[in-house]
C-alpha positions as CSV (number, residue, x, y, z in Angstrom):
1,M,175.3,-30.4,132.3
2,A,171.7,-29.6,131.6
3,K,170.0,-31.4,128.7
4,K,169.5,-29.1,125.7
5,I,166.1,-28.4,124.4
6,R,165.7,-30.0,121.0
7,V,163.7,-28.1,118.4
8,A,163.0,-29.1,114.8
9,I,162.0,-26.1,112.8
10,T,160.3,-26.3,109.4
11,Y,159.7,-23.6,106.9
12,I,160.1,-22.5,103.2
13,C,163.8,-21.8,103.1
14,Y,164.3,-18.8,100.9
15,P,166.8,-16.1,101.4
16,V,164.7,-13.5,103.2
17,A,162.3,-15.8,105.1
18,M,161.0,-14.4,108.4
19,A,161.8,-17.9,109.8
20,R,165.4,-17.3,109.2
21,Y,165.4,-15.1,112.2
22,F,163.8,-17.8,114.4
23,H,166.3,-20.3,113.0
24,E,169.3,-18.1,113.7
25,A,168.2,-17.2,117.2
26,M,168.0,-20.9,118.0
27,I,171.4,-21.6,116.6
28,Q,172.8,-18.8,118.9
29,D,171.2,-20.2,122.0
30,P,173.5,-22.6,123.8
31,D,170.6,-24.2,125.5
32,I,168.9,-25.2,122.2
33,E,169.8,-27.9,119.7
34,V,168.2,-27.2,116.4
35,W,167.5,-29.3,113.4
36,S,165.9,-27.7,110.3
37,A,164.0,-28.8,107.2
38,G,161.9,-27.5,104.4
39,P,161.6,-26.7,100.8
40,F,165.0,-25.0,99.9
41,T,165.2,-22.4,97.1
42,G,168.9,-21.5,97.3
43,Q,169.4,-17.9,96.2
44,Q,165.9,-17.5,94.7
45,I,162.9,-15.8,96.1
46,P,160.1,-18.0,95.0
47,W,157.4,-15.4,94.8
48,G,156.2,-12.7,92.3
49,G,158.2,-14.0,89.3
50,G,161.4,-14.6,91.4
51,M,164.5,-12.8,92.2
52,K,168.0,-14.0,92.7
53,L,169.6,-12.7,95.9
54,P,173.3,-12.8,97.1
55,E,174.7,-16.2,98.2
56,S,175.5,-14.5,101.6
57,Y,171.7,-14.2,102.3
58,V,171.4,-18.0,102.2
59,L,171.0,-20.1,105.3
60,K,170.8,-23.7,104.2
61,P,168.7,-26.1,106.3
62,S,169.9,-29.3,107.9
63,H,167.6,-31.3,105.6
64,P,166.6,-29.4,102.4
65,T,163.7,-30.7,100.5
66,S,162.6,-30.0,97.0
67,M,160.4,-26.9,96.3
68,T,157.0,-28.0,95.2
69,A,153.9,-26.1,94.1
70,P,152.4,-25.5,96.7
71,P,155.4,-25.6,99.1
72,M,155.0,-28.7,101.2
73,V,156.7,-31.0,103.9
74,S,155.9,-34.5,104.8
75,Y,156.0,-34.8,108.5
76,P,156.1,-38.7,108.5
77,M,159.2,-38.4,106.3
78,L,160.8,-35.6,108.4
79,E,160.3,-37.7,111.6
80,K,162.4,-40.4,110.0
81,A,165.0,-38.0,108.7
82,A,165.5,-36.1,112.0
83,P,168.6,-37.3,113.9
84,W,166.8,-37.4,117.2
85,Q,163.2,-36.9,118.8
86,P,162.6,-33.3,119.3
87,D,161.0,-31.8,122.3
88,L,159.1,-29.4,119.9
89,W,158.4,-29.0,116.3
90,L,158.3,-25.3,115.3
91,E,156.6,-24.6,111.9
92,V,157.1,-21.0,110.8
93,N,154.5,-20.6,108.1
94,A,154.7,-18.2,105.3
95,G,152.7,-20.4,102.9
96,L,153.7,-23.9,103.8
97,T,151.5,-26.9,103.4
98,A,152.1,-30.3,105.0
99,I,151.3,-34.0,104.7
100,G,150.4,-35.3,108.1
101,K,151.4,-33.7,111.5
102,P,154.2,-34.6,113.9
103,T,153.4,-37.6,116.2
104,N,156.5,-37.6,118.4
105,A,156.3,-34.0,119.8
106,P,153.9,-31.0,119.9
107,L,153.8,-28.7,116.9
108,A,153.9,-24.8,117.5
109,M,152.9,-23.0,114.4
110,V,153.8,-19.4,113.7
111,L,151.6,-17.5,111.3
112,T,153.9,-15.0,109.9
113,D,151.6,-13.4,107.4
114,P,148.0,-13.3,108.6
115,H,147.3,-10.0,106.9
116,V,147.6,-11.6,103.5
117,L,147.3,-15.5,104.2
118,A,144.4,-15.6,106.6
119,D,142.3,-17.9,104.2
120,F,145.2,-20.1,103.5
121,Y,145.9,-20.6,107.2
122,V,142.4,-22.0,107.8
123,A,143.5,-25.3,106.4
124,Q,146.9,-25.3,108.1
125,R,145.7,-24.6,111.7
126,S,144.4,-28.1,112.6
127,R,147.8,-29.7,112.8
128,A,149.2,-27.3,115.4
129,D,149.1,-27.7,119.1
130,Y,150.0,-23.9,119.7
131,I,149.3,-21.2,117.2
132,F,151.2,-18.0,117.4
133,N,149.9,-15.0,115.4
134,M,152.1,-12.1,114.6
135,Q,149.3,-9.5,114.1
136,T,146.5,-8.9,116.6
137,P,144.0,-7.6,114.0
138,Y,144.0,-11.0,112.4
139,M,144.0,-13.2,115.5
140,Q,141.4,-15.9,116.1
141,Q,140.2,-17.3,119.4
142,G,143.0,-19.3,121.1
143,D,145.8,-17.7,119.0
144,I,148.8,-16.4,121.0
145,W,150.2,-13.0,120.1
146,L,153.8,-13.0,118.9
147,P,154.9,-9.8,117.3
148,Y,157.8,-9.6,114.8
149,G,161.0,-8.5,116.3
150,Y,164.6,-7.6,115.4
151,S,168.0,-9.5,115.2
152,P,170.8,-8.4,117.4
153,I,173.1,-9.8,114.7
154,W,171.9,-7.7,111.8
155,H,169.9,-4.7,113.3
156,T,172.5,-2.9,115.3
157,E,172.5,0.7,116.3
158,T,174.1,3.2,113.8
159,Q,177.3,4.9,114.9
160,I,177.3,7.4,111.9
161,P,176.6,11.0,113.0
162,F,173.3,12.2,111.9
163,E,174.7,15.1,109.6
164,E,177.1,12.7,107.9
165,R,174.6,10.2,106.8
166,S,173.9,9.9,103.0
167,F,170.2,9.3,102.8
168,D,167.6,11.7,104.1
169,A,165.0,8.8,104.2
170,S,165.0,5.1,103.4
171,L,162.5,2.3,102.9
172,I,163.7,-1.1,101.8
173,G,160.9,-3.3,100.7
174,L,158.1,-3.8,98.2
175,Q,157.3,-0.9,96.0
176,Y,153.6,-0.5,95.4
177,D,150.8,2.0,94.8
178,I,148.4,0.3,97.1
179,S,147.0,2.7,99.6
180,S,146.9,1.5,103.3
181,V,143.5,0.6,104.7
182,S,144.5,2.7,107.7
183,N,144.9,6.0,105.8
184,Q,141.6,5.9,103.7
185,G,143.4,5.8,100.5
186,K,145.4,9.0,101.1
187,G,148.8,8.2,99.5
188,S,151.1,5.2,99.1
189,R,154.7,4.0,99.4
190,N,155.3,5.0,95.8
191,T,153.7,8.4,95.8
192,L,155.5,9.2,99.2
193,A,158.8,8.4,97.8
194,G,158.0,10.3,94.6
195,R,157.2,13.5,96.5
196,L,160.3,13.3,98.6
197,I,162.4,12.9,95.6
198,N,160.7,16.0,93.9
199,E,161.6,17.9,97.1
200,Q,165.2,17.1,96.3
201,K,165.5,14.7,99.2
202,Q,168.1,11.9,99.1
203,V,165.8,8.9,99.1
204,F,166.7,5.1,99.2
205,Y,163.7,3.1,98.1
206,R,164.5,-0.3,96.8
207,L,163.5,-4.0,97.1
208,G,165.9,-6.9,97.6
209,L,168.4,-5.8,100.2
210,A,168.6,-7.6,103.5
211,Y,170.9,-8.5,106.3
212,Q,174.4,-6.6,106.1
213,D,173.4,-4.7,102.9
214,A,170.2,-3.4,104.4
215,R,172.1,-2.5,107.6
216,D,174.7,-0.6,105.7
217,V,171.9,1.5,104.1
218,Y,169.9,2.2,107.3
219,H,173.1,3.0,109.3
220,N,173.6,5.8,106.8
221,T,169.9,7.1,106.9
222,R,168.6,10.0,108.8
223,V,164.9,9.0,108.9
224,G,163.5,5.4,108.5
225,L,160.2,5.0,106.8
226,N,157.4,2.4,107.0
227,W,154.0,2.1,105.3
228,S,152.1,-0.9,106.0
229,S,149.6,-2.0,103.3
230,K,147.0,-3.3,105.8
231,Q,146.8,-3.4,109.6
232,D,150.1,-5.2,110.1
233,T,153.0,-4.0,112.1
234,T,155.9,-5.0,109.9
235,A,159.2,-6.3,111.1
236,R,160.6,-3.1,109.6
237,C,159.1,-1.1,112.5
238,F,161.3,-3.0,115.0
239,E,164.3,-3.0,112.7
240,L,164.3,0.8,112.1
241,M,164.1,1.4,115.9
242,A,166.9,-1.2,116.5
243,F,169.0,0.7,114.1
244,G,168.6,3.8,116.3
245,L,166.7,5.8,113.6
246,P,164.0,8.3,114.1
247,A,161.2,6.5,112.1
248,V,158.0,7.9,110.4
249,M,155.5,5.1,110.3
250,N,151.8,4.8,109.6
251,R,149.7,4.1,112.6
252,V,148.5,0.5,112.9
253,P,147.0,-1.1,116.0
254,D,150.0,-3.2,117.4
255,L,152.5,-0.4,116.7
256,V,150.7,2.2,118.8
257,D,150.0,-0.4,121.5
258,L,153.7,-1.4,121.8
259,F,155.3,2.0,121.3
260,E,154.6,5.7,122.1
261,D,153.7,7.8,119.1
262,G,155.6,11.1,119.1
263,K,158.4,9.9,121.3
264,D,159.4,6.4,120.0
265,F,158.4,7.2,116.4
266,L,156.3,9.8,114.5
267,G,153.0,8.3,113.3
268,F,150.9,9.4,110.3
269,D,147.6,8.6,108.7
270,T,147.9,10.4,105.4
271,E,150.8,11.1,103.1
272,D,150.8,14.8,103.8
273,E,151.3,14.1,107.6
274,A,154.1,11.6,106.6
275,V,155.9,14.3,104.6
276,A,155.5,16.9,107.3
277,N,157.0,14.5,109.9
278,I,159.9,13.7,107.8
279,N,160.6,17.3,107.1
280,E,160.2,18.0,110.8
281,L,162.9,15.4,111.8
282,L,165.3,16.4,109.0
283,S,165.1,20.1,110.1
284,N,165.4,19.4,113.9
285,K,168.6,17.3,114.3
286,E,168.3,17.4,118.2
287,R,164.8,15.9,118.2
288,A,165.7,13.4,115.5
289,V,168.8,12.1,117.3
290,E,167.0,11.9,120.7
291,M,164.1,10.0,119.1
292,G,166.5,7.5,117.5
293,K,168.1,6.9,120.8
294,R,164.8,6.4,122.6
295,A,163.6,4.1,120.0
296,R,166.6,2.0,120.4
297,R,166.0,1.8,124.2
298,S,162.3,1.0,123.8
299,V,162.7,-1.8,121.3
300,E,165.5,-3.4,123.3
301,P,163.4,-6.3,124.6
302,H,161.9,-7.2,121.3
303,T,164.6,-9.6,119.9
304,W,163.8,-12.7,117.9
305,N,165.6,-14.5,120.8
306,A,162.9,-13.2,123.1
307,R,160.2,-14.5,120.6
308,V,161.8,-18.0,120.6
309,K,161.8,-17.9,124.4
310,K,158.2,-17.2,124.5
311,I,157.5,-20.1,122.3
312,L,159.5,-22.4,124.5
313,E,157.8,-21.1,127.7
314,T,154.3,-21.6,126.2
315,A,155.2,-25.2,125.4
316,G,156.5,-25.7,128.9
317,L,160.1,-26.1,127.9
318,A,161.8,-23.0,129.4
């Protein structure tokens, strides 16, 4: 029997952490033995005043540590706590600081939020042997591009017929009036949702749902929406396509490089264009259904499992 690849993953362990998908993908992989550690918040989101989420959203790490301000791990302590010497340390960084760096294996660091944490990451980069950046507009020399992805566990294709779905349009995520830099200030998530509601559309626009709860909503949605606040191609882009939805999404660099505007999704640069695209899909069932099916085919390779594989290949472990 081949020896398993041993990976020690560190991250801020809160219910909707992007790192959860890396962690879960490695748990699923029969060729990987994973040990996890980091500040553990239980059911609480530690940002923006906090929010308590369902217990079913929680994935407890092997070695939970206390949440500090700022969130921190001590690599000398974690090296002693780990049950074995890893082949790779994987730090999925959404605001994590550290004492020291691993000495018994290389460290791969994933920068999950360079669109908002670029300055913070400056001080974190020096401990990494490999740096994976999830957004090309915010990459530095030597960074390796590793886009977001989707989970085959949670982001499955809807089987509900288009005409039987409850919601005309859905966006689960932060609610804000911030205008995207890509649309020259012409609208926002809040104003777009408001316009659709005023047009008597059935709109689902909320924060806090994830995993099975988000899946239930999107499976019951005719048109998926995304509006990035900066130049980031969000995980939602991949998720909407994996759900098999026709998606209306603002044009940002990585999105239009990875997928074909007009076939895999409908892009927009202004709120007016977004509304027109949504109405086009709602009034043209045949086009909407075909776009959803094509989106699902196009996104197929972009799983979190594939992202983990790229990290291991880069480190010479796969």
